[in-house]
N, C-alpha and C positions, 0 to 999 in steps of 0.2 A: 769404710768397710763394706764389702759386698754383703748383701743380705745373707744371714745365717740360714743354712738349709737349702740353698738354691744351687742347682747344677750350673757350673760356670765354665767347664772346659771338657772337651773330649779329645782323646789321644789314641792313635793307633800304635800298637807295639808290634813290629814286624822285623824279621831279619833281612827283608828285601825292600828297602825304602824306594829304590829306583823304580822297580816294577809297580809297586803299590801307588807310588806318587803319580806315575804316568796314568794308571788306571783311574784314580779319583779325579785327577785334573781333566782327563778326557771325558769321563762320565758326567761330571758335575760342573764343568767349566771353572774349576778352581785354578788358582795359580799357587806357586809355592816359593818360599825362600828358605835357604838352608843356613843354619847357625852352627858354628863350631862349639861343641859342648865339651871340649877337652877330652878327658879320659873316657867319656861316655859316647864319643863319636859325634856324628852329625844329628842335629835335631831339626826336623823340617816343620815349618809353620805353613799351614794351608791358609789361603786368603781368598776372599770373595769380595768383589767391588771395593778393594782397598782395605778391607777389615780382616784382621786375624780371626779365624773361625775354629781352627782345630790344629792339633799337632800330630807328629809322627816321630817315633824313635826306635832305635834298636833295642832288643832285649838286653838289659844291663845287670840283672840279678839272677841268681840261681833259680829263683821262683819264676821270673818272666821267661828265662830260657827253657824251662821245663814245660811251658804251656804252648799251645798253638797260637799263631798271631791272633790278636783280639783288640777290640776297641775298649778303652777304659774311660770311665766317667768320673769327674771330680765334682765334689760338693763343697761349697764354701762353708766354713765354720768359724766361730769367733775364737775358739781355743782348741786347737787340734789335740793337744795332750789330754785335756779334760774329756773330749769326745772319745778318744781312743780308750781311755780308762773306763768310761761309761759303757762303751760298746762291749767290752769284755764282761762287764757286770750283767749285761742284757743277753749274753749267750753268743756274742760275736767272737771272732778270733783275729788277732793282729797278725798280718802277714809280713808287713814291713813297718817297723815302729816309726814314730814321728822323727823326721829329719828335715834339715834346712836345705832349700835349693836357692842359692843366691839369685837375687833379682826376681824371684817368684814368690817364695813364702815357705811355710812349714807344711809338710805333707805326711800322710801315712796311708797305708793300704790295709784294708780289712775285709774279712768275710762276714756276711750276716749269718744268722743261724741256719739258713738254707744252703749256704755255700756260695752265694752270689758275691762277687768281688766289687768293691767300690773304693775310691780314694777320697780322703778328706783333705781339704786345703785351707790353711789359714793364710790368706793372701798377705804378701809383704807390704804392699801399698795399694792404695785405691787407684784403679785403672779406669779412665774414662772409656765409655763405649767406643770401640773401634780404634783406640789409640795404642793398643799393645804392639 
């Protein structure tokens, strides 16, 4: 299990993956590979020196389509359902309830009491550094 409470992934949500992918690859020297995510469209994985470092996806929910393009951060937790419940007790708001993403894990999106958005992820399996 990835350490509880550690940021583990960053992901750009944008309706223009081609333009943004070109931008970040040129700006930062990244490469990218595209993965077919079925009904969610293409998921892009950014890579640096052969390691997966970030992702990019189309807006796929009413919430994400209503916001401007943004980077989302994921924090690893041991039990996403328990953390989601605890977050609401502490004044947070669940935006997208816990759900399973095959091959990735269980995730949810929440707002903290100030309105900042973050995603919690209970990873499906242990991933060695750079082997994703």
